[in-house]
Every structure is written in C-alpha cells, then in structure tokens.
C-alpha positions as CSV (number, residue, x, y, z in Angstrom):
1,M,-80.5,-5.9,-0.4
2,G,-80.3,-2.1,0.9
3,V,-77.7,-1.7,-1.6
4,L,-79.5,-2.6,-4.2
5,A,-82.8,-1.2,-3.4
6,G,-80.7,2.1,-3.0
7,V,-79.0,1.7,-6.6
8,H,-82.6,0.9,-8.1
9,H,-84.3,4.0,-6.3
10,A,-81.1,6.7,-7.8
11,E,-81.3,5.0,-11.3
12,V,-85.3,5.8,-11.2
13,V,-84.2,9.2,-9.7
14,A,-81.5,9.9,-12.3
15,H,-83.6,9.2,-15.6
16,R,-86.8,11.5,-14.5
17,V,-83.7,14.5,-13.8
18,G,-81.3,13.7,-16.4
19,E,-77.4,13.7,-16.9
20,P,-75.7,14.9,-15.3
21,F,-78.1,15.9,-12.2
22,G,-79.0,11.9,-11.3
23,T,-75.0,11.4,-10.8
24,L,-75.0,14.4,-8.9
25,V,-78.2,13.5,-6.3
26,L,-76.5,9.5,-5.7
27,A,-73.3,11.3,-5.0
28,V,-73.9,13.7,-2.5
29,S,-76.7,11.8,-0.8
30,V,-73.9,9.1,0.0
31,T,-71.3,11.6,0.8
32,V,-73.6,14.3,2.6
33,I,-74.7,10.2,5.0
34,E,-71.0,10.0,5.3
35,V,-70.4,12.9,6.6
36,A,-72.6,12.3,9.3
37,L,-71.4,9.0,10.7
38,I,-67.9,10.0,10.6
39,V,-68.9,13.2,12.8
40,S,-70.5,10.7,15.4
41,L,-68.1,8.6,15.4
42,M,-65.0,11.3,15.8
43,V,-67.5,13.0,18.6
44,A,-67.9,9.6,19.9
45,G,-64.1,8.2,19.9
46,G,-62.4,11.7,21.4
47,V,-58.8,12.1,21.0
48,E,-58.3,8.7,19.9
49,S,-60.1,9.1,16.5
50,S,-58.2,12.3,15.2
51,G,-57.4,10.6,12.0
52,L,-60.9,9.1,11.3
53,A,-62.0,11.2,8.6
54,R,-58.4,11.3,6.6
55,D,-58.2,7.2,6.8
56,T,-61.8,7.1,6.1
57,V,-61.7,10.1,3.1
58,F,-58.5,8.4,1.6
59,A,-59.7,5.3,1.6
60,A,-62.7,6.0,-0.3
61,V,-61.0,7.8,-2.8
62,M,-58.6,5.4,-3.4
63,I,-62.1,2.7,-3.9
64,I,-62.9,5.0,-5.9
65,L,-60.3,5.8,-8.4
66,N,-58.7,2.4,-8.3
67,A,-61.3,-0.2,-7.6
68,I,-64.7,0.9,-8.6
69,I,-63.4,3.1,-12.2
70,G,-61.1,0.1,-12.5
71,L,-63.8,-2.8,-12.4
72,S,-66.0,-0.2,-14.7
73,L,-63.5,-0.1,-17.0
74,L,-62.7,-3.8,-16.9
75,V,-66.4,-4.5,-17.5
76,G,-67.3,-2.6,-20.2
77,G,-64.1,-3.0,-22.2
78,A,-64.9,-6.7,-21.9
79,R,-68.4,-6.5,-22.9
80,F,-68.0,-3.7,-25.7
81,G,-64.4,-3.7,-26.4
82,E,-63.6,-0.6,-26.6
83,Q,-65.8,2.6,-24.8
84,S,-66.1,6.0,-25.1
85,F,-66.4,8.8,-22.9
86,G,-66.6,12.8,-23.2
87,M,-63.1,14.1,-21.8
88,R,-63.8,17.7,-20.9
89,G,-66.3,16.7,-18.2
90,V,-63.4,14.1,-17.0
91,A,-61.0,16.8,-17.4
92,A,-62.7,19.2,-15.0
93,S,-63.3,16.5,-12.3
94,L,-59.9,15.2,-12.5
95,T,-58.2,18.6,-12.3
96,T,-60.7,19.9,-9.2
97,L,-60.0,16.0,-7.8
98,M,-56.0,17.1,-7.7
99,A,-56.2,20.4,-6.2
100,I,-58.4,19.1,-3.5
101,S,-56.7,15.7,-2.5
102,V,-53.5,17.4,-2.6
103,L,-54.5,20.3,-0.3
104,T,-56.1,18.1,1.9
105,L,-54.0,14.8,2.5
106,I,-50.7,15.7,0.8
107,L,-49.6,19.4,2.0
108,P,-50.6,19.3,5.5
109,N,-47.4,17.3,6.3
110,Y,-45.0,20.2,4.7
111,T,-46.5,22.8,6.8
112,V,-44.1,24.3,9.5
113,T,-46.4,26.6,11.6
114,V,-47.5,23.4,13.3
115,S,-45.6,20.1,12.6
116,G,-47.5,17.7,10.5
117,P,-49.4,16.1,9.6
118,Y,-51.5,18.4,11.2
119,Y,-53.1,22.4,9.8
120,S,-52.9,25.0,12.5
121,K,-56.1,26.4,13.1
122,F,-56.1,29.5,10.2
123,Q,-54.8,27.1,8.3
124,L,-57.6,24.6,8.9
125,I,-60.0,27.3,8.0
126,F,-58.5,28.4,4.8
127,I,-58.7,25.1,3.7
128,A,-62.0,24.5,4.4
129,I,-63.1,27.4,2.6
130,V,-61.2,26.6,-0.3
131,S,-62.5,23.0,-0.7
132,I,-66.2,24.6,-0.8
133,V,-65.1,26.9,-2.9
134,L,-63.7,24.4,-5.6
135,Y,-66.4,21.4,-5.0
136,G,-69.0,24.4,-5.1
137,T,-67.1,25.5,-8.4
138,F,-67.3,22.0,-10.2
139,V,-71.3,21.2,-9.1
140,L,-72.0,25.0,-10.7
141,V,-70.0,24.0,-14.0
142,Q,-71.6,20.4,-13.9
143,A,-75.2,21.6,-13.2
144,V,-75.1,25.3,-14.8
145,R,-72.5,26.3,-17.0
146,H,-71.7,23.5,-19.2
147,R,-73.7,20.3,-18.1
148,D,-73.1,19.4,-21.6
149,Y,-69.5,18.5,-20.6
150,F,-71.5,15.5,-18.8
151,L,-73.7,14.4,-21.2
152,P,-73.1,11.5,-22.9
153,K,-71.6,11.2,-26.3
154,E,-73.6,10.8,-29.2
155,G,-73.6,7.2,-30.3
156,C,-73.1,5.5,-26.5
157,D,-76.8,6.1,-25.6
158,N,-78.8,2.3,-25.4
159,E,-82.2,1.6,-25.0
160,E,-82.7,2.8,-21.5
161,S,-81.9,6.3,-22.6
162,H,-85.0,6.6,-24.7
163,A,-87.5,4.5,-22.1
164,T,-90.3,7.1,-20.8
165,P,-88.9,9.2,-17.6
166,P,-91.0,8.1,-14.5
167,S,-93.5,10.5,-13.0
168,T,-92.6,13.3,-10.5
169,K,-94.8,11.5,-7.8
170,I,-92.7,8.2,-8.3
171,A,-89.4,10.0,-8.6
172,F,-90.0,12.0,-5.2
173,I,-90.9,8.7,-3.5
174,S,-87.8,6.6,-5.4
175,S,-85.8,10.3,-3.8
176,G,-86.9,9.3,0.0
177,L,-86.5,5.7,-0.4
178,L,-83.4,6.5,-2.0
179,I,-82.1,8.1,1.9
180,A,-83.6,5.8,3.6
181,C,-81.9,3.3,2.1
182,L,-78.5,4.9,2.3
183,G,-79.2,6.1,5.5
184,A,-79.7,2.0,6.6
185,V,-76.2,0.8,4.4
186,V,-74.4,3.5,6.7
187,L,-76.2,2.6,10.0
188,L,-74.9,-1.0,9.0
189,A,-71.7,0.2,8.5
190,K,-72.0,1.9,12.3
191,A,-73.3,-0.9,13.5
192,L,-71.0,-3.3,11.9
193,A,-67.6,-1.4,13.0
194,P,-66.7,-3.0,16.7
195,S,-67.2,-6.3,14.8
196,I,-64.7,-5.1,11.8
197,E,-62.5,-3.8,14.5
198,A,-62.2,-7.1,16.8
199,G,-61.9,-8.9,13.5
200,V,-58.8,-6.6,12.1
201,D,-57.7,-6.9,15.7
202,A,-57.5,-11.0,15.4
203,I,-56.0,-11.4,12.2
204,G,-53.0,-8.5,13.5
205,A,-54.0,-6.0,10.7
206,P,-53.7,-2.2,11.2
207,K,-56.2,0.0,12.4
208,S,-56.6,1.8,8.9
209,L,-58.1,-1.2,7.3
210,V,-61.7,-0.8,9.5
211,G,-61.2,2.7,7.4
212,V,-61.2,0.9,4.1
213,I,-63.9,-1.8,4.9
214,I,-66.7,1.1,6.5
215,A,-65.9,3.0,3.4
216,G,-66.5,0.1,1.0
217,V,-69.7,-0.7,2.4
218,V,-71.0,2.9,2.4
219,L,-69.8,3.5,-1.1
220,L,-71.4,-0.1,-2.6
221,P,-74.5,2.2,-3.6
222,E,-72.3,4.1,-6.1
223,G,-70.0,1.6,-7.1
224,L,-73.1,-0.7,-8.3
225,A,-74.8,2.3,-10.2
226,A,-71.3,3.0,-12.0
227,L,-70.8,-0.7,-12.7
228,R,-74.2,-1.4,-13.7
229,A,-74.2,2.0,-16.1
230,A,-70.9,0.6,-17.8
231,R,-72.1,-2.8,-18.8
232,A,-75.5,-0.3,-20.6
233,N,-72.3,0.9,-22.6
234,R,-73.0,4.5,-20.5
235,L,-69.4,5.0,-19.5
236,Q,-70.1,8.6,-19.2
237,T,-72.7,8.3,-16.5
238,S,-70.3,5.9,-14.8
239,L,-67.4,8.4,-14.6
240,N,-69.4,11.1,-13.8
241,L,-70.7,8.8,-10.4
242,A,-67.2,7.6,-9.8
243,L,-65.5,11.2,-10.0
244,G,-68.5,12.7,-8.2
245,S,-68.6,10.9,-5.5
246,A,-64.8,11.3,-5.0
247,L,-65.2,15.3,-5.4
248,A,-67.8,15.3,-2.9
249,T,-66.0,12.9,-0.4
250,I,-63.4,15.7,-0.1
251,G,-64.9,18.7,-0.6
252,L,-68.0,18.0,2.0
253,T,-66.2,15.8,4.1
254,I,-63.0,18.3,5.0
255,P,-65.1,21.3,5.7
256,A,-67.9,19.5,7.9
257,V,-64.7,17.7,10.0
258,A,-62.7,21.0,9.8
259,I,-65.4,22.8,11.7
260,V,-66.0,19.6,14.3
261,S,-62.8,20.1,15.1
262,L,-62.5,23.6,15.8
263,I,-66.1,23.4,17.8
264,T,-64.6,20.7,19.6
265,G,-61.3,21.5,20.4
266,L,-60.2,17.8,18.9
267,T,-57.4,17.6,16.8
268,L,-57.3,16.7,13.1
269,T,-55.0,14.7,11.8
270,L,-55.1,14.7,7.3
271,G,-51.7,14.3,6.4
272,I,-50.8,10.9,4.5
273,D,-47.9,8.8,5.3
274,V,-45.1,8.3,2.4
275,K,-46.3,4.8,1.3
276,S,-49.6,6.5,1.2
277,T,-49.1,8.8,-1.0
278,V,-46.6,7.9,-3.4
279,L,-49.8,5.0,-3.6
280,F,-52.0,8.4,-3.9
281,L,-50.4,10.0,-6.8
282,L,-49.5,7.0,-8.5
283,S,-53.8,6.4,-8.2
284,L,-54.0,9.9,-9.6
285,F,-51.0,9.5,-12.6
286,V,-52.8,6.4,-13.7
287,T,-56.5,7.4,-13.5
288,V,-55.3,10.9,-15.5
289,L,-53.4,8.7,-18.2
290,S,-56.5,6.3,-18.2
291,L,-58.9,8.3,-19.2
292,S,-56.2,11.2,-21.3
293,T,-57.8,9.7,-24.9
294,G,-61.7,9.7,-24.2
295,R,-61.1,5.5,-25.0
296,T,-61.0,2.7,-22.7
297,T,-60.3,-0.9,-22.8
298,I,-59.4,-3.9,-20.3
299,L,-55.8,-2.6,-20.4
300,Q,-56.9,0.5,-18.2
301,G,-59.5,-1.2,-16.2
302,T,-56.5,-3.7,-15.0
303,V,-53.8,-1.3,-14.4
304,L,-55.8,0.0,-12.0
305,L,-57.3,-3.2,-10.1
306,V,-53.8,-4.2,-9.7
307,V,-52.7,-0.7,-8.0
308,F,-56.1,-1.4,-5.7
309,A,-54.9,-4.8,-5.2
310,V,-51.3,-3.3,-4.0
311,Y,-53.1,-0.6,-1.6
312,L,-55.3,-3.5,-0.4
313,L,-52.0,-5.4,0.4
314,L,-50.0,-2.8,1.8
315,T,-52.8,-1.9,3.9
316,I,-53.0,-5.4,5.3
317,V,-49.3,-5.9,5.4
318,P,-47.6,-2.4,5.7
C-alpha cells in the first residue's frame, strides 16, 4: 500500500511541476532516503558492511537498467506496437551514467596505490567530487539548460497530459505524503533485512542476494511509476524516471558513503568482481543499443529482461 500511495503522490507532484522536474523529484527523494538507509546500516555493521554500498548500488543499477526499463519497453511495446522518445535526453543520461559507473564500480579494481577493489583516501575524495560534479551537471542540463531534451515528443502525449494540474496546496500535501510513503518503504526494507538474511542463509545463497532484494523493495515506487508511464504511452517519462534514478543512485550514494568512510575510518569496498563486471558492461551495452534509434518494440524489452534473469540466476547460483 505504501508503494502504491507513493506512486500516486509522485504522479500528482509530477503533473503539477511538469516534466522533467516531476521525475527528478521522485528519483532524488527515493535516493536520499536510500542513502540514509545504507549509511545507517554501514555504521551499525562496522567492518563487515564495507561492501554494502557497492552491493546495493550495483543491484539498484542492474534492476533499473534491465528490469525496470526492460519491463517498461515490453509492456509499452505489447500495447502500442512501437513507442518513440527523444534521443538527446536519453543519450545525455546514458553518457553520464556510463562515466560514473565505470569510475566508481570498475576502475577501483585496477588502481595500484592501494590494491583493489579499494581507492586510497585521496582517490576516494577525488572520485566523490567527480561523481557530484557529473550528477550536478546532468541535473543542470535536465532541469535548466536543455530541459526540452527530456520532454515527450510531439504525438506521444495522452489525455493525462492535458488534464488540469492540481493546485499548489495539493501538490505540497502530496510532496509531504510522498516523502512519508518513501520513508515507510525504506524502513520496511530495513525491518525486513534480518528476516531476508535468514531466508538467504537458509537456501544457501550468497549474501549479495540480500542487497538485491532490499534494492528491489526500495525501487518499487520508481519501478511502478515508470511502468505506468510506459503503459500510458509516455515512454519519455518512463525513461526519465529510470535513468534519472540510476544516476541519482550512484551520483549521490557514492559521495555520501565516501564521507562516512573517511569520517569513521571504515574501509569502503567499491570494485565489483569479474563476473559482475561482465554483466554490468553487457547491461550498459544492450541498453545503449536498445535506445539508440529513438524507437522501441517488445524485442528490446525482452532482451533486457533476459539479461536481468541471468543476473538473478548468477547471484543465487554463482
């Protein structure tokens, strides 16, 4: 119920402020609360939680790129045959996402000042600053300088686009309720963490599966909102939500956990292993190719969902 309520209030706010600000509100709201959850678990877990941020961020990005985008393309393609979107906004999102992803999740494995998968303190500070700069520049481009890149293409609007926007009062109320709903979802994920860990141990699966499950719960509001937008033939909005969430997840989480690591002295594990690197690069490559023409069908959605299925299988049975 909390997830469905969150999606409703996010759509109210989005309709009031318009695109792309509406999708930005939901992406940043979820990510800020997700960061708070990760930081609290890191501080409480101590040394054993050194890879928690990496596992959660990696799982979130894989879910967004393959599951959320894949399902949106599949559902939208099944209902409308072919859907179109503006390529310039998607290209800007993917360019920034690829740069931040490689710098934060892959490059740490190949540094020599400190043997990977770690950054030295100076390197960690620099990468944290770079992440903030890249994400900040993306938000500037999305919301101010080139806002038109992220607006729906002509002919892709539906009746919802022409409905009367809610009043400012209702939008403010929905904003507060949105934050409350997202907070409830994250707190639920945190409360369920011990039970999830026990279940994962019971089936003999790796600990990384816990991060995948928690990331899935936290991303439910964004996932449902993106799916509903695709079903309403608003693929641009759906992609804005998904790719914006992936960027916010990395661009805000990594600097936050880097600060915590530097203050507390906890070692921060960032680099992913070889198997994860292959799957991650495959996901980025397939996503770029799938969104390279400005038009999508059920084929692209099916391919992305298959990659996600392989990722889940190799997480459970490595």
